[in-house]
N, C-alpha and C positions, 0 to 999 in steps of 0.2 A: 202431365198437360202445359207448356210455355206456347204465352202470345209474347213473339219477337216484335216489337211499337219501333216505327219505324218511321221517319216523315220522309215523302215523297216516291214514287216508282224508282227512280233509278236506280234509291240507297237499297231498295227492296230486291232489286235481281241479283246481286252477288249475296245477299243475305238467306234469300231462296235455296242457291245453289249452295251455300254451307250449310242447311239445315239436310238437305239430301245427303252431304257428305258423313254428317255426324252423327251415329242413333241418339247419343245423351240431350242433342240441340233441337227433339222431331216434336215437332208446332206449329202452328201458325202464324204466318205473318201477318202483322194488321197495322195497316198506311195509312199513316195521316196524312190526307190528300191537301190540306189548305196550310198554307204558311203565315202564321202570327204575328211574325215581326212588322208585319206591313197593313196598316186599316188599321178600323177601331176595334177596341176591345173591351171596351164597358158599355153595354148593354142598356137601353132605355127602359122605362117599366113598362110592362108590358106587351116587350118585344123579347123574340126568343133569340139565343145567341147564333143560333144556326142563320136564320133569318136574316140578324143584322150581317153576319159574313159573304150571305147570300147577295146581301142589296150591295153591299162592297164591290165585290167582284162583278157582278152584272154591270154595276158604271165602271169600272177597269177593262170590262172588256168590250164594253160599248157596242156590243151588238146583241139589239132582244131576239135574234132568230135563233142563237145559241142561250138558252137561260141558265144560268150559272147556280148551283145546286151543291150546298154545303152539309154537311149531316157526321162531322166527324164525333163532336158531342153526342149524337141518338147513339152512334156505332161506342162510344167508349163510356156511354152508360148500360147499355148491352152486356160491352162486357164486364165491366163491373158487378151486374145483376151475376152473370152466369161464375164469377168468381166468388160472390155468394154462398152460390147454391152446390159447389163443387170448391173443398177447400184444397184440394189440389191444384187447381190450376195458380200458376204462376204468370207474370207480366214482365218482360223485361225491353226497358229501356236502352235501345242503339243508341246514343247519342254524339253526335259529331260536333265539330268547334264552331257552330252557324248556328248565328242569329234564330234558324226558324227551327233547330231542333232546342234550344237554349228554350226558347216560349214555350215551344211544344212539352219539355219536359216540365218546365212550374204550373202550366196548366194544367195537365192531368196529376197533378198533385193531387188537388182537392179529391180526387175523385178514385185512384189508384191506392191512394197511402189510406184508405180507410179495409185494407189487406193487410195488416200486419205481417212483416215478415213473408211476403209474397208478391212486393216488389222488389226490383233487382233497375241495377241500371248499370252500364257497360261503355264508359265513358274511354275514347281513344285518342283525345285530347292531348299533344302533344310525347305523343309514343309512336316507336316505330315501327315500321313496317315494310316486309320485301315484297318489292314490284314483282310484275310476268318476270322483269330479265333477275332478278337478284338481289339488286340493288336497295339498301336501304332508302326510305322515305320516311315524310310523315301526312298521311293523307290529312285532306280538309273534310273531307265527304265521307260515307261509307263507301258509296258509289267506287271510289277510287281502288278497293282494297280486293285484292283476290282472296275467291271463297274458302280457300283452302290456309290462308292468312287471318281468315274473320273464323273459322274454327279454331284456330290456337285463341284468339279474342277471347271466347267463352269465359276462358278462368280469369276474365277480369270481373266479371260479374257476382256484382257486391250488394246486399242489402243496403235500400235506404234507411236512414238511419231515423229514430223518434225527432234527434236532433236538426235534422238537416230539413225532416218536413216543417217544423216550425219555423225554423229560420227563411226558410225559398219560399213560405208560403207567405210568412210577411213583406219578401221584397217583391215578390209577385203582385199582392195588394198594392203594391206604390205604384208598379206598373203600370196597370190596371187603372187603377186614379186616374194619371198623371192623360192615360189614353191617346198618346201623339200617335202621329200617323205614322212612323217609325220607330222600330227597335233596332240598335247597332250593337253589335259584341264585343264584349271591351277586355276580352277575357276571362278565363274560370265560368263563372258563372254568372258575370258582371253583364247588365243592359245598363244602356243608354237611352232614353227617350230624345227625340227627333222629331223636326217639323216634314211634315209630307214632302214640301223642297228639298230636302235636306241633301239628294243628286242633283238637282235641276241645273246647276253650275256647270256638273261636270259632262251632262250631255250636249251641255251648249258649245261646250270648251271645243267638239267636235264639229260643229255646226260652222258652216261658211254664207258667203253671201250667194252659193251657187247650191242647188237643188240638189240631194243628195237622199240614197232610200235608207226609209227610217230606221230599216234592217241594220243596214252599214253603222249607223251613229249608235244609236243601240250597241251593237256588238263591239265595237272599239270603247264604247262607254265602257261594259264589261270586264272586256279582258284588260283593258290599262289599271281601272280602277278597282276590281274584283269585285262590285257592286253584285251583291248577293238576290235581289230582288226578284232578279227573274226579267226575262225580254216584255212581259205583259205588262209588267206594272211600267215601265219606263218607258213602253208607248204610250202608257195612258196620259205619262207625267208631260209626255212631247204634247199630245193636246193639250191639254192642260196650258200649259207654256204660250203655245198657239191662239188658245182664248184670251190671253191676256194681252196678246202682241207683240211674243215677245221673240218669237216665229213663226215662219208662213209656212202652212202646206199644201201639197196640191196631191190628189188622187183619193181615192178610194178609204177614211179611215175607219170605215167600216169593219172591212177585210184584214187581211196577215201584213205587218210590217213591211214588208215587200211591196203592198200594193199603193202606197204613197210616202212621198219624198219631202223633206225637210229643209229649208233653210232661214237664217235669218233673214230678218226684216229689212226692206229697202231694197232699192233697184241697183245693180251693177254699173257704173260708168265706165265704160267704153276708154281706154288710154287712148291719145293720138299723138301722133311722135312730129314735131314741126322742124320742117327741114331747112338746113342752113344752104342757102343761095349763093 
């Protein structure tokens, strides 16, 4: 029995298809919903990790009618307990070169490294794959890979060694202690702590003194700069910038990014032309 661990529903889709194609991969896909490269990761005493993360995402969503619930920790502990009961269970972590995947890898080590020889990693960073047209490309996410190519990639699976666990656990402890608002991926398994304002100037660079849809601003920033936080987080940053007076908003900010507009503060002064008699 293999639990194939991945981050997010998009990455899980081709992985599920690959499992259906290859008998040796048979098992279940374990989807981590949270993205740990944004928000707090150092919990206060007396507060659970999931409660802390749920509170953070509730703030980001900004809509009390849709309560955020994060339970990756509880589900991961359940998986670990299953592995204690059944020594035939293996856990394979499929890791793409994204900050969300790197953070998830570090975070789960504390729990799944308790099962020596049964935690595997499949790291697709800097490896060539064939796209649907048979052309070679280097994917940044598991979601970009064709299922038949994922079947081939299963051969990359290897044990996470005790030495790796020791080094990577120390690195993660440092990152947790820094408890920054954002963590960026600098190649390999290196993470750098950043402030939560790290992408603010990139968002503002697409704003003008004319109102534009928030979805347009966020979409342009993600496309041009490859911001890996997702649109919900960046929408929260737009609202925070408005609270600071750096932007002006109009519309219903409790709804989606398409329901409110953004512009730089200040009025637009209409230009006039002086005629020459």
